[in-house]
Legacy VTK file of the C-alpha trace (Angstrom):
# vtk DataFile Version 3.0
C-alpha trace
ASCII
DATASET POLYDATA
POINTS 116 float
0.000 0.000 0.000
1.489 3.327 -1.036
1.335 6.222 1.400
1.380 9.912 0.560
4.298 11.934 1.898
2.266 13.483 4.746
0.872 10.125 5.902
4.301 8.504 5.669
6.031 10.963 7.965
3.155 10.837 10.435
3.656 7.060 10.756
7.473 7.064 10.773
8.779 6.087 14.188
5.430 6.316 15.981
5.115 2.635 16.864
1.534 2.516 15.553
2.629 0.060 12.869
2.316 -2.885 15.311
-0.914 -4.157 13.727
-0.421 -2.794 10.216
1.088 -4.250 7.082
4.209 -3.005 5.314
3.736 0.425 3.734
5.874 2.220 1.183
6.432 5.520 -0.536
7.983 5.899 -3.955
11.117 8.026 -3.733
11.884 7.754 -7.471
9.553 6.461 -10.177
10.757 3.773 -12.566
9.455 2.281 -15.799
9.141 -1.096 -17.444
7.688 -4.417 -16.313
6.648 -4.662 -12.630
8.601 -7.048 -10.377
6.745 -10.282 -9.631
7.223 -13.320 -7.404
10.346 -15.283 -8.302
12.095 -12.432 -10.150
15.760 -11.835 -9.304
16.560 -8.169 -8.769
19.678 -6.110 -8.024
19.425 -4.346 -4.653
21.064 -1.590 -2.652
19.320 -1.370 0.738
19.887 0.366 4.059
18.012 -0.964 7.110
17.099 1.663 9.720
15.288 1.534 13.077
12.185 3.728 12.724
12.218 4.833 16.366
15.614 6.533 16.313
16.904 6.488 12.725
19.865 4.252 13.616
21.304 2.317 10.668
21.330 -1.410 11.487
22.686 -2.833 8.210
23.458 -2.008 4.608
23.889 -4.028 1.439
24.954 -2.854 -2.002
25.400 -4.626 -5.300
23.620 -7.822 -4.240
20.827 -9.745 -5.903
17.592 -10.908 -4.319
15.022 -13.445 -5.505
11.651 -11.888 -4.642
8.985 -13.558 -2.491
10.422 -17.072 -2.271
10.874 -17.154 1.525
14.526 -16.094 1.683
13.914 -12.672 3.230
11.628 -11.006 5.746
8.018 -10.782 4.591
7.860 -6.971 4.571
10.872 -6.629 2.292
9.436 -9.075 -0.234
6.009 -7.398 -0.120
7.635 -4.012 -0.610
9.507 -5.207 -3.709
6.492 -6.731 -5.463
5.145 -4.468 -8.184
8.182 -2.176 -8.274
9.336 -1.033 -11.679
12.945 -1.204 -12.886
14.938 1.810 -11.579
12.153 2.622 -9.077
13.264 3.499 -5.556
10.964 2.768 -2.615
11.218 3.531 1.062
9.528 0.759 3.086
8.057 1.007 6.589
7.981 -2.559 7.918
6.128 -3.513 11.137
7.613 -6.156 13.474
5.320 -8.988 12.335
6.526 -8.555 8.762
10.092 -7.786 9.853
11.873 -9.350 12.802
9.251 -10.208 15.444
10.167 -10.788 19.094
11.678 -14.272 19.368
13.283 -14.172 15.914
17.015 -14.338 16.530
19.339 -12.961 13.853
22.625 -11.103 13.904
22.417 -7.889 15.924
19.131 -6.684 14.466
16.649 -5.843 17.251
13.416 -7.787 17.221
9.934 -6.325 17.686
10.813 -2.948 16.135
9.421 -0.969 13.203
11.995 -0.877 10.404
12.647 1.413 7.474
14.321 -0.058 4.397
15.564 2.546 1.928
LINES 1 117
116 0 1 2 3 4 5 6 7 8 9 10 11 12 13 14 15 16 17 18 19 20 21 22 23 24 25 26 27 28 29 30 31 32 33 34 35 36 37 38 39 40 41 42 43 44 45 46 47 48 49 50 51 52 53 54 55 56 57 58 59 60 61 62 63 64 65 66 67 68 69 70 71 72 73 74 75 76 77 78 79 80 81 82 83 84 85 86 87 88 89 90 91 92 93 94 95 96 97 98 99 100 101 102 103 104 105 106 107 108 109 110 111 112 113 114 115
């Protein structure tokens, strides 16, 4: 679900995402055929904690196979339907990100995330 700029910044870091699904805003429009399940895409992503803006990880120049269970749900959902060269900023709630009890690296669980 795409949010307008005003709605996006109202939600950012508020914690009200706990029961919502992943949201996105388009930072740069693309063109071409929309990304679908199973497509392999090139990605440059920065993961940020919504509550304080702290960067928690970054990846550049990697590829990702979309919506095949190899990533967090919110990231896959946010990639579906993107156009080539499009840039999205995703707001991912804990249940579609890293819920409490999900142990991985040093990424905090149960937090709203921003993927840019």
